[in-house]
matplotlib code that plots the C-alpha trace (Angstrom):
import matplotlib.pyplot as plt

x = [206.0, 205.4, 203.6, 200.4, 200.7, 204.3, 205.5, 208.3, 209.6, 209.2, 209.9, 207.4, 206.7, 206.2, 203.4, 203.7, 205.7, 209.1, 208.9, 205.3, 204.1, 200.9, 199.6, 200.0, 198.5, 197.2, 198.9, 196.8, 196.0, 197.1, 194.4, 192.8, 193.6, 190.8, 188.3, 188.1, 185.2, 182.4, 182.4, 179.2, 176.5, 176.2, 173.4, 173.6, 174.2, 171.2, 170.5, 169.4, 165.8, 166.3, 166.1, 168.8, 170.7, 168.6, 165.4, 162.8, 161.6, 158.0, 156.0, 154.0, 154.9, 155.6, 159.4, 159.5, 157.6, 160.3, 163.2, 161.8, 161.2, 164.6, 166.0, 164.0, 165.1, 168.8, 168.1, 166.2, 169.0, 171.3, 168.9, 168.2, 164.5, 163.4, 164.7, 163.0, 159.8, 159.9, 160.6, 157.7, 155.3, 155.9, 154.4, 151.1, 151.1, 152.1, 151.8, 149.0, 146.5, 145.6, 149.2, 149.9, 147.4, 148.4, 152.0, 151.1, 148.6, 151.2, 153.7, 151.4, 150.5, 154.2, 154.9, 151.8, 152.9, 156.4, 155.6, 154.3, 153.3, 150.3, 148.5, 149.5, 146.1, 144.9, 147.8, 147.1, 143.6, 144.8, 147.3, 144.7, 142.3, 145.0, 145.6, 142.1, 141.9, 144.7, 142.8, 139.9, 142.6, 141.5, 145.2, 144.4, 142.5, 145.3, 147.9, 145.8, 145.6, 149.4, 150.2, 148.2, 149.6, 153.1, 153.8, 152.6, 155.3, 157.9, 160.4, 163.6, 162.8, 163.2, 159.4, 158.6, 161.0, 159.7, 156.1, 157.3, 158.7, 155.4, 153.6, 156.2, 155.2, 151.5, 152.1, 154.5, 151.9, 149.2, 151.8, 152.2, 148.5, 147.4, 147.2, 146.3, 142.7, 143.5, 144.7, 141.2, 138.9, 139.7, 139.6, 136.9, 134.9, 134.1, 135.8, 133.6, 135.5, 138.0, 140.4, 143.6, 145.6, 144.9, 141.1, 141.4, 143.3, 140.9, 137.9, 139.3, 140.4, 136.8, 135.3, 137.7, 136.8, 133.1, 133.5, 135.2, 132.4, 130.0, 128.1, 128.7, 125.9, 127.6, 131.0, 129.5, 128.1, 131.4, 133.4, 131.2, 132.3, 135.3, 133.6, 131.0, 133.4, 137.0, 138.3, 138.1, 142.1, 142.2, 139.7, 141.9, 145.1, 143.5, 142.5, 146.1, 147.8, 145.3, 145.9, 149.6, 149.8, 148.0, 150.0, 153.4, 152.3, 150.1, 152.8, 150.9, 152.5, 153.9, 151.0, 148.5, 150.2, 150.1, 146.4, 145.5, 147.6, 146.0, 142.7, 143.2, 144.4, 141.5, 139.1, 141.0, 140.7, 137.1, 136.5, 138.3, 135.8, 132.9, 132.1, 131.6, 129.7, 132.5, 135.2, 133.5, 133.2, 136.9, 138.0, 136.3, 139.4, 141.6, 138.8, 138.8, 142.7, 142.0, 142.0, 139.0, 138.7, 139.6, 142.4, 145.2, 145.8, 143.7, 140.7, 141.1, 140.2, 137.2, 135.9, 136.4, 134.5, 131.6, 132.1, 131.8, 128.8, 127.2, 127.6, 126.4, 123.3, 123.9, 123.9, 127.3, 129.2, 129.7, 133.1, 135.5, 139.3, 141.9, 144.2, 147.2, 149.6, 148.5, 145.3, 147.1, 147.6, 151.0, 153.9, 154.8, 154.2, 156.0, 152.9, 150.4, 149.1, 150.3, 147.7]
y = [82.2, 80.3, 76.9, 77.2, 73.5, 73.0, 76.6, 75.9, 79.2, 78.7, 80.9, 83.6, 82.0, 78.3, 76.3, 73.9, 73.5, 72.0, 70.2, 68.7, 69.2, 71.0, 73.0, 76.7, 78.0, 76.7, 77.3, 79.4, 77.6, 79.3, 81.4, 79.6, 80.9, 83.3, 81.8, 83.0, 85.0, 83.2, 84.0, 85.9, 84.1, 84.6, 84.0, 80.7, 81.4, 81.3, 80.2, 82.4, 82.2, 83.0, 79.5, 78.1, 75.1, 72.1, 73.9, 72.0, 74.0, 72.6, 71.7, 68.8, 65.7, 64.7, 64.8, 68.3, 69.0, 67.3, 68.9, 72.4, 71.7, 70.5, 73.7, 76.1, 74.4, 75.0, 78.7, 79.1, 77.8, 80.2, 83.0, 83.8, 84.0, 86.2, 83.1, 80.5, 82.4, 82.6, 78.9, 77.8, 80.1, 78.0, 75.0, 76.7, 78.8, 76.2, 72.9, 70.4, 72.2, 69.1, 67.8, 71.4, 71.4, 67.8, 69.0, 71.9, 69.8, 66.9, 69.5, 70.9, 67.4, 66.5, 69.8, 69.2, 65.8, 66.8, 70.0, 70.7, 74.4, 75.4, 76.9, 74.1, 72.9, 76.4, 76.8, 73.6, 74.7, 77.9, 75.8, 73.3, 76.2, 77.9, 74.8, 74.3, 78.1, 77.3, 74.9, 77.3, 79.8, 82.3, 83.3, 86.3, 84.4, 81.7, 84.3, 85.7, 82.5, 81.8, 85.0, 84.1, 80.5, 81.8, 83.4, 80.3, 78.0, 79.4, 76.4, 75.9, 72.2, 70.8, 70.2, 73.9, 75.2, 73.2, 74.3, 78.0, 77.8, 76.5, 79.4, 81.6, 80.3, 80.7, 84.5, 84.6, 83.2, 85.7, 88.5, 87.2, 87.5, 83.9, 80.9, 81.4, 80.9, 78.1, 76.0, 76.3, 76.4, 76.4, 80.0, 79.0, 77.1, 73.4, 72.2, 72.1, 69.1, 66.7, 66.6, 67.5, 66.4, 70.2, 69.8, 66.4, 68.0, 71.0, 68.8, 66.5, 69.6, 71.1, 67.9, 67.5, 71.2, 70.4, 67.6, 69.6, 71.8, 69.1, 68.9, 65.3, 65.2, 67.9, 65.9, 62.6, 64.6, 66.1, 63.0, 60.7, 62.8, 61.1, 57.7, 59.1, 61.2, 59.6, 56.7, 53.5, 53.3, 57.0, 56.0, 53.1, 55.2, 58.1, 55.7, 54.3, 57.7, 59.1, 55.9, 56.0, 59.6, 58.7, 55.7, 57.8, 59.8, 57.6, 56.1, 52.8, 49.7, 47.3, 44.8, 47.6, 49.4, 46.2, 45.7, 49.1, 49.1, 45.8, 47.2, 50.3, 48.0, 45.9, 48.9, 50.5, 47.3, 46.8, 50.7, 49.9, 47.3, 49.7, 47.6, 50.5, 48.4, 46.0, 49.0, 50.4, 47.2, 46.4, 49.9, 49.6, 47.8, 50.9, 53.3, 51.6, 52.4, 56.4, 58.5, 59.0, 62.6, 61.9, 64.5, 64.7, 62.9, 60.1, 62.5, 62.2, 58.4, 59.0, 61.5, 59.0, 56.4, 58.9, 59.1, 55.3, 55.1, 57.6, 55.5, 52.4, 51.5, 54.4, 53.9, 53.2, 56.2, 56.5, 55.7, 58.8, 58.8, 58.8, 61.7, 59.2, 58.5, 56.1, 55.5, 52.8, 51.9, 53.7, 51.3, 52.9, 55.8, 58.3, 58.7, 59.0, 62.2, 63.1, 64.3]
z = [374.8, 378.3, 377.8, 379.8, 380.7, 381.6, 381.9, 379.3, 377.6, 373.9, 371.0, 370.2, 366.8, 368.1, 367.1, 370.0, 373.1, 372.7, 375.9, 376.2, 372.6, 373.6, 370.6, 371.2, 367.8, 364.8, 361.4, 359.1, 356.1, 352.7, 351.0, 347.9, 344.7, 343.5, 341.2, 337.6, 336.7, 334.8, 331.2, 330.2, 328.7, 324.9, 322.7, 320.7, 317.1, 315.3, 311.6, 308.8, 309.6, 313.3, 314.5, 317.0, 316.3, 317.0, 316.9, 314.9, 311.9, 312.2, 315.2, 313.4, 315.9, 319.6, 318.9, 317.8, 321.2, 323.0, 321.2, 321.7, 325.4, 326.0, 324.1, 326.0, 329.3, 328.1, 327.3, 330.7, 332.4, 330.9, 331.7, 328.0, 329.0, 326.0, 323.8, 326.1, 325.9, 322.0, 321.9, 324.2, 322.5, 319.3, 321.3, 321.6, 318.2, 315.8, 317.5, 317.8, 320.3, 322.3, 322.4, 323.9, 326.3, 327.5, 327.9, 330.1, 332.1, 332.8, 333.7, 336.2, 337.6, 338.0, 339.8, 342.1, 342.9, 343.9, 345.8, 349.4, 348.8, 350.6, 347.6, 345.1, 344.6, 343.7, 341.3, 339.6, 338.9, 337.2, 335.1, 334.0, 333.1, 331.1, 329.3, 328.3, 327.2, 325.0, 322.8, 322.0, 321.2, 324.0, 324.9, 326.7, 329.3, 329.3, 329.9, 332.8, 334.5, 333.7, 335.4, 338.5, 338.8, 338.0, 341.6, 343.3, 341.7, 343.4, 344.0, 342.6, 341.5, 338.0, 337.8, 339.0, 336.3, 333.4, 334.4, 334.8, 331.2, 329.9, 331.7, 330.2, 326.8, 327.2, 328.0, 325.0, 322.8, 324.0, 323.3, 319.6, 318.8, 319.8, 317.4, 314.1, 313.2, 310.9, 313.8, 315.7, 312.8, 309.0, 307.6, 305.1, 307.7, 306.8, 303.5, 300.7, 299.2, 300.6, 297.8, 299.5, 302.7, 303.9, 303.5, 305.6, 308.1, 308.5, 308.5, 311.3, 313.5, 313.0, 314.1, 317.1, 318.2, 317.7, 320.0, 322.5, 322.5, 323.5, 319.9, 319.6, 316.7, 314.8, 315.2, 314.2, 311.1, 310.1, 310.7, 308.6, 305.6, 305.7, 305.2, 302.7, 300.4, 300.5, 298.4, 300.5, 300.4, 301.7, 304.4, 305.5, 305.6, 307.4, 310.2, 310.3, 310.4, 313.1, 315.1, 314.9, 315.9, 319.0, 319.8, 319.4, 322.3, 324.3, 326.6, 326.9, 328.2, 325.4, 325.5, 325.6, 322.7, 320.6, 321.4, 320.5, 317.3, 316.5, 317.1, 314.8, 311.8, 311.9, 312.0, 309.1, 307.0, 307.8, 307.0, 303.6, 302.8, 303.6, 306.6, 308.9, 311.6, 311.8, 311.8, 314.6, 316.7, 315.6, 317.1, 320.6, 322.2, 321.2, 322.5, 325.6, 326.3, 325.6, 328.4, 330.3, 329.3, 325.8, 325.6, 323.2, 320.0, 321.1, 320.9, 316.8, 317.4, 319.1, 316.6, 313.9, 315.9, 315.9, 312.1, 311.8, 313.9, 312.0, 309.0, 310.2, 308.1, 305.9, 302.2, 300.7, 299.3, 295.7, 294.5, 294.3, 293.0, 295.7, 296.3, 297.1, 294.2, 291.5, 293.5, 295.1, 299.0, 300.0, 300.6, 303.9, 306.2, 303.9, 301.8, 304.6, 306.0, 309.5, 312.0]

ax = plt.figure().add_subplot(projection="3d")
ax.plot(x, y, z, "-o")
ax.set_aspect("equal")
plt.show()
C-alpha cells in the first residue's frame, strides 16, 4: 500500500506508514460481548390473604398511605400495572376520604408545578374535580375525570408517574364498586347512641360530610353531640386524638406545630372541665393554622370547633359513663381512638 504522503510502499495490512508514520487506517475495536437478556419480571410473592410483602393490612393512618404508594410505585416501575391499580384503589376504597383526596390533589399540584405541557392547567382542573368526587363516593364521575386527565399527563417524569398511578387507582376504585357506604355515611344514618368508638367515628364522619355539603348548622348540631353526650374524659381524649391525627399529616414548621399542639391540648383540657367557651377560645390558634380550604384531617378539628361553639351557653350535659377502660384517662395514645 503506497503512502499518500511520502509514496513509501507499505505492506497491504499496515496501519501506518513505516516511513512517515501517517495513519493509513484505523484498527477496528473488538465487538463488545453481547448483553445478557434481562430476567422476566415476576410477581412478588403474596401473603395468604393476597397482600404483597410490606403492604399494610389497614389504611387507617398516614404511614399506611405512604407505604402503599411506595409499593405501588415499585409495581408500576416493574410494569405490574394490575397490581399497582389494586394497591392504589385501596387508598380510595379503604383510606380516609379527605386524606385520599389531598394525596391526589397534592400529586396534581406537584406535577403541574414541574410540567411545561400546554394543557397542564386543564388536566389539573380535572384532577382536582376527580379528587373532590372521591370524597362524596361518586367514583363513576371521578373515573371519567381521571380518564380525561390521564392522556394529558404524558411525560416520563417522577411527578407524572406518581399522578398517573393515583389516577389509575381512581379508575380501579370505580371498577371495584366505589367506597363502601359506611365510609361516606354510616349505614344506619346518625348513630342513636355514642356508646362505642365506631359510633364516635361514624358521627364524626357524618358531621364532616355535612360540613363539606355546606350545611354548617347541621354539622354544628351533630358535632355538639360529642360534648352533650360523652363523658368529659372521653370528650377530652376525642379532641386530643383528632388533633394529633391532623398534626401527623399537616407538615407544619416545628414552631407552628408546637403552637398548634399546645392549642389543641388546652382546648381539650377546657372541654374536660365543661368550659366550652374556653375550649373554643383555646382552639382558635390551631384553627388559624388549618388550610384555607379546610381539607384533610384538619377538617375534623374545624368540625369539633363548630360543636364547641354550639355548646357555648348551652345547659351542662348530664353525666354519662365513659367507654374508656375503668372510666379513667388513658395513660397514653394506645387507648385513644384514631380518627
